[in-house]
C-alpha atoms as an extended CHARMM CRD file, in Angstrom:
* protein
*
       118  EXT
         1         1  MET       CA            -21.5480000000      -10.9640000000        3.3470000000  PROA      1               0.0000000000
         2         2  ALA       CA            -17.8470000000      -10.2790000000        3.1400000000  PROA      2               0.0000000000
         3         3  GLU       CA            -15.4940000000      -10.2760000000        6.4100000000  PROA      3               0.0000000000
         4         4  PRO       CA            -13.8570000000       -6.6980000000        7.0030000000  PROA      4               0.0000000000
         5         5  THR       CA            -10.4940000000       -6.3300000000        5.7060000000  PROA      5               0.0000000000
         6         6  THR       CA            -10.8080000000       -9.6110000000        3.2200000000  PROA      6               0.0000000000
         7         7  ARG       CA             -8.7700000000       -7.9920000000        0.5810000000  PROA      7               0.0000000000
         8         8  VAL       CA             -5.6020000000       -7.1720000000        2.6400000000  PROA      8               0.0000000000
         9         9  LYS       CA             -4.0490000000       -8.3240000000        5.6440000000  PROA      9               0.0000000000
        10        10  VAL       CA             -2.4830000000       -6.1170000000        8.3120000000  PROA      10              0.0000000000
        11        11  THR       CA              0.3050000000       -6.9050000000       11.1030000000  PROA      11              0.0000000000
        12        12  ARG       CA              1.9920000000       -4.9270000000       13.4740000000  PROA      12              0.0000000000
        13        13  THR       CA              5.7580000000       -5.2590000000       13.7180000000  PROA      13              0.0000000000
        14        14  ARG       CA              7.8650000000       -2.8220000000       16.2530000000  PROA      14              0.0000000000
        15        15  GLY       CA              5.1260000000        0.0200000000       15.6600000000  PROA      15              0.0000000000
        16        16  ILE       CA              4.9300000000       -0.2620000000       12.0330000000  PROA      16              0.0000000000
        17        17  CYS       CA              1.3890000000       -1.4760000000       10.1270000000  PROA      17              0.0000000000
        18        18  VAL       CA              2.6970000000       -4.0710000000        7.3780000000  PROA      18              0.0000000000
        19        19  VAL       CA             -0.0280000000       -4.4360000000        4.7610000000  PROA      19              0.0000000000
        20        20  GLU       CA             -0.1490000000       -7.0250000000        2.5830000000  PROA      20              0.0000000000
        21        21  PHE       CA             -2.7760000000       -7.6550000000       -0.1200000000  PROA      21              0.0000000000
        22        22  SER       CA             -4.5460000000      -10.7350000000       -0.5370000000  PROA      22              0.0000000000
        23        23  ASP       CA             -5.2120000000      -10.7240000000       -4.4740000000  PROA      23              0.0000000000
        24        24  ARG       CA             -2.6890000000      -11.6700000000       -6.7560000000  PROA      24              0.0000000000
        25        25  LYS       CA             -4.2430000000       -9.3010000000       -9.4170000000  PROA      25              0.0000000000
        26        26  ILE       CA             -5.7400000000       -6.2100000000       -8.1980000000  PROA      26              0.0000000000
        27        27  LEU       CA             -7.5600000000       -5.1170000000      -11.5920000000  PROA      27              0.0000000000
        28        28  ASP       CA            -11.1270000000       -4.0920000000      -10.8800000000  PROA      28              0.0000000000
        29        29  GLU       CA            -12.8490000000       -1.0430000000       -9.4380000000  PROA      29              0.0000000000
        30        30  LEU       CA            -15.0330000000       -2.5510000000       -7.0650000000  PROA      30              0.0000000000
        31        31  CYS       CA            -11.5780000000       -4.8470000000       -5.5410000000  PROA      31              0.0000000000
        32        32  ILE       CA             -9.4930000000       -1.2810000000       -5.5480000000  PROA      32              0.0000000000
        33        33  GLN       CA            -12.3900000000        0.4820000000       -4.1950000000  PROA      33              0.0000000000
        34        34  GLU       CA            -12.6450000000       -2.2470000000       -0.7710000000  PROA      34              0.0000000000
        35        35  ILE       CA             -8.7280000000       -1.9710000000       -0.4710000000  PROA      35              0.0000000000
        36        36  GLN       CA             -8.9320000000        1.9050000000       -0.2940000000  PROA      36              0.0000000000
        37        37  ASP       CA            -11.6630000000        2.0050000000        2.1820000000  PROA      37              0.0000000000
        38        38  GLU       CA             -9.6980000000       -0.6660000000        4.4500000000  PROA      38              0.0000000000
        39        39  LEU       CA             -6.6720000000        1.2760000000        4.1690000000  PROA      39              0.0000000000
        40        40  MET       CA             -8.4690000000        4.5250000000        4.9280000000  PROA      40              0.0000000000
        41        41  LYS       CA             -9.8730000000        2.9410000000        7.9220000000  PROA      41              0.0000000000
        42        42  LEU       CA             -6.8370000000        1.9330000000        9.2000000000  PROA      42              0.0000000000
        43        43  VAL       CA             -5.4220000000        5.1690000000        8.5450000000  PROA      43              0.0000000000
        44        44  ASP       CA             -7.8010000000        7.4760000000       10.1380000000  PROA      44              0.0000000000
        45        45  SER       CA             -7.9550000000        5.0420000000       13.2750000000  PROA      45              0.0000000000
        46        46  GLU       CA             -4.3300000000        5.3620000000       14.0080000000  PROA      46              0.0000000000
        47        47  PRO       CA             -2.8220000000        8.9670000000       14.1100000000  PROA      47              0.0000000000
        48        48  LYS       CA              0.8490000000        9.0650000000       12.8610000000  PROA      48              0.0000000000
        49        49  ILE       CA              0.8220000000        5.8760000000       11.5790000000  PROA      49              0.0000000000
        50        50  LYS       CA              3.8740000000        4.2310000000        9.8750000000  PROA      50              0.0000000000
        51        51  LEU       CA              2.7430000000        1.9910000000        7.3170000000  PROA      51              0.0000000000
        52        52  LEU       CA              4.5490000000       -0.3610000000        4.8700000000  PROA      52              0.0000000000
        53        53  VAL       CA              2.3140000000       -1.6460000000        2.0930000000  PROA      53              0.0000000000
        54        54  SER       CA              4.0120000000       -4.6940000000        0.3550000000  PROA      54              0.0000000000
        55        55  PHE       CA              3.0410000000       -5.9170000000       -2.8040000000  PROA      55              0.0000000000
        56        56  GLY       CA              4.9390000000       -9.1220000000       -2.8330000000  PROA      56              0.0000000000
        57        57  ASN       CA              2.0210000000      -11.2780000000       -3.5770000000  PROA      57              0.0000000000
        58        58  VAL       CA              0.8150000000       -9.1750000000       -6.3090000000  PROA      58              0.0000000000
        59        59  ASP       CA              1.5570000000      -10.2040000000      -10.1520000000  PROA      59              0.0000000000
        60        60  HSD       CA             -1.0340000000       -7.5210000000      -11.7460000000  PROA      60              0.0000000000
        61        61  LEU       CA             -1.8480000000       -4.0260000000      -10.3080000000  PROA      61              0.0000000000
        62        62  ALA       CA             -4.1830000000       -1.8220000000      -12.4350000000  PROA      62              0.0000000000
        63        63  SER       CA             -3.2890000000        1.7600000000      -13.2600000000  PROA      63              0.0000000000
        64        64  ALA       CA             -6.4750000000        2.8750000000      -11.0380000000  PROA      64              0.0000000000
        65        65  ALA       CA             -4.7300000000        1.6660000000       -8.1910000000  PROA      65              0.0000000000
        66        66  LEU       CA             -2.2290000000        3.8670000000       -8.6920000000  PROA      66              0.0000000000
        67        67  GLY       CA             -4.4070000000        6.6070000000       -8.0710000000  PROA      67              0.0000000000
        68        68  MET       CA             -5.7530000000        4.6540000000       -5.0960000000  PROA      68              0.0000000000
        69        69  LEU       CA             -2.2000000000        5.0220000000       -3.4880000000  PROA      69              0.0000000000
        70        70  ILE       CA             -1.6500000000        8.7560000000       -4.1760000000  PROA      70              0.0000000000
        71        71  THR       CA             -4.9800000000        9.1110000000       -2.3020000000  PROA      71              0.0000000000
        72        72  LEU       CA             -3.7560000000        6.7180000000        0.4320000000  PROA      72              0.0000000000
        73        73  ASN       CA             -0.5440000000        8.8740000000        0.6640000000  PROA      73              0.0000000000
        74        74  LYS       CA             -1.9860000000       12.1570000000        0.7830000000  PROA      74              0.0000000000
        75        75  ARG       CA             -4.0580000000       10.7410000000        3.5920000000  PROA      75              0.0000000000
        76        76  VAL       CA             -1.1810000000        9.4900000000        5.3970000000  PROA      76              0.0000000000
        77        77  GLN       CA              0.8270000000       12.7000000000        5.5040000000  PROA      77              0.0000000000
        78        78  GLU       CA             -2.2350000000       14.8620000000        6.4670000000  PROA      78              0.0000000000
        79        79  LYS       CA             -2.2990000000       12.3360000000        9.4830000000  PROA      79              0.0000000000
        80        80  GLY       CA              1.1470000000       13.0440000000       10.3170000000  PROA      80              0.0000000000
        81        81  GLY       CA              2.4170000000        9.5300000000        9.4670000000  PROA      81              0.0000000000
        82        82  VAL       CA              4.9620000000        7.8270000000        6.8700000000  PROA      82              0.0000000000
        83        83  LEU       CA              3.7880000000        5.5350000000        3.8800000000  PROA      83              0.0000000000
        84        84  LYS       CA              6.2580000000        3.4370000000        2.3890000000  PROA      84              0.0000000000
        85        85  LEU       CA              5.9990000000        0.8750000000       -0.0690000000  PROA      85              0.0000000000
        86        86  SER       CA              8.1020000000       -3.0180000000       -0.6560000000  PROA      86              0.0000000000
        87        87  ASN       CA              8.1720000000       -5.8890000000       -2.4740000000  PROA      87              0.0000000000
        88        88  ILE       CA              6.9510000000       -4.6260000000       -6.2810000000  PROA      88              0.0000000000
        89        89  ARG       CA              7.8970000000       -6.5020000000       -9.0360000000  PROA      89              0.0000000000
        90        90  SER       CA              9.7380000000       -5.5650000000      -12.0450000000  PROA      90              0.0000000000
        91        91  GLN       CA              7.3010000000       -5.1130000000      -14.5210000000  PROA      91              0.0000000000
        92        92  ILE       CA              4.6150000000       -3.2470000000      -11.7740000000  PROA      92              0.0000000000
        93        93  PHE       CA              7.5090000000       -1.0430000000      -11.0200000000  PROA      93              0.0000000000
        94        94  GLU       CA              7.9690000000       -0.3170000000      -14.5880000000  PROA      94              0.0000000000
        95        95  VAL       CA              4.7130000000        1.4720000000      -14.1020000000  PROA      95              0.0000000000
        96        96  PHE       CA              6.1480000000        3.4060000000      -11.3010000000  PROA      96              0.0000000000
        97        97  LYS       CA              8.8270000000        4.4140000000      -13.1840000000  PROA      97              0.0000000000
        98        98  ILE       CA              6.7810000000        5.7840000000      -16.4480000000  PROA      98              0.0000000000
        99        99  THR       CA              4.2760000000        7.6830000000      -14.2470000000  PROA      99              0.0000000000
       100       100  ARG       CA              6.9600000000        8.7900000000      -12.3290000000  PROA      100             0.0000000000
       101       101  LEU       CA              5.5680000000        7.6780000000       -8.9800000000  PROA      101             0.0000000000
       102       102  ASN       CA              8.7760000000        5.8400000000       -8.1280000000  PROA      102             0.0000000000
       103       103  LYS       CA              9.7750000000        9.6980000000       -7.1870000000  PROA      103             0.0000000000
       104       104  LEU       CA              6.5710000000       10.6950000000       -4.8990000000  PROA      104             0.0000000000
       105       105  PHE       CA              6.8540000000        7.0590000000       -3.0280000000  PROA      105             0.0000000000
       106       106  ASP       CA              9.2880000000        5.6380000000       -0.8200000000  PROA      106             0.0000000000
       107       107  ILE       CA              9.7970000000        2.4670000000       -2.3580000000  PROA      107             0.0000000000
       108       108  HSD       CA             12.3020000000       -0.4190000000       -1.2810000000  PROA      108             0.0000000000
       109       109  ASP       CA             13.0730000000       -3.7020000000       -2.4260000000  PROA      109             0.0000000000
       110       110  THR       CA             11.7810000000       -5.5630000000        0.8620000000  PROA      110             0.0000000000
       111       111  ALA       CA             10.0590000000       -5.0740000000        3.6730000000  PROA      111             0.0000000000
       112       112  GLU       CA             12.8240000000       -5.6010000000        5.8980000000  PROA      112             0.0000000000
       113       113  GLN       CA             14.5830000000       -2.6790000000        4.0500000000  PROA      113             0.0000000000
       114       114  ALA       CA             11.7390000000       -0.7270000000        4.2230000000  PROA      114             0.0000000000
       115       115  GLN       CA             11.0140000000       -1.5840000000        8.0970000000  PROA      115             0.0000000000
       116       116  ALA       CA             14.5580000000       -0.5050000000        9.2040000000  PROA      116             0.0000000000
       117       117  SER       CA             14.2960000000        2.7660000000        7.0750000000  PROA      117             0.0000000000
       118       118  PHE       CA             11.2380000000        3.9010000000        9.6600000000  PROA      118             0.0000000000
């Protein structure tokens, strides 16, 4: 049986929940669903969450993961929180630009810059 929070690592820094992915490739639907379930539990457990999702470990991201991020962003906003993204590799960021999601999300080059902007 898998441990809870195996797909993401959550740390807290100055009131900010920093999420890092365990997997370098986020491609299959099961993986994406498990990540979404873990992140939704986190958002639901903490009203007005300050959530930073760092993609520093991620080399490949399926387009289905973008849908998961949109759903996550909506839930964070419903709960009065703030979601920021950071450390997105250039080839993945291109997908954000093509889909215009770079306009929807608050994206920073580094986790430090994102934390400073909360």
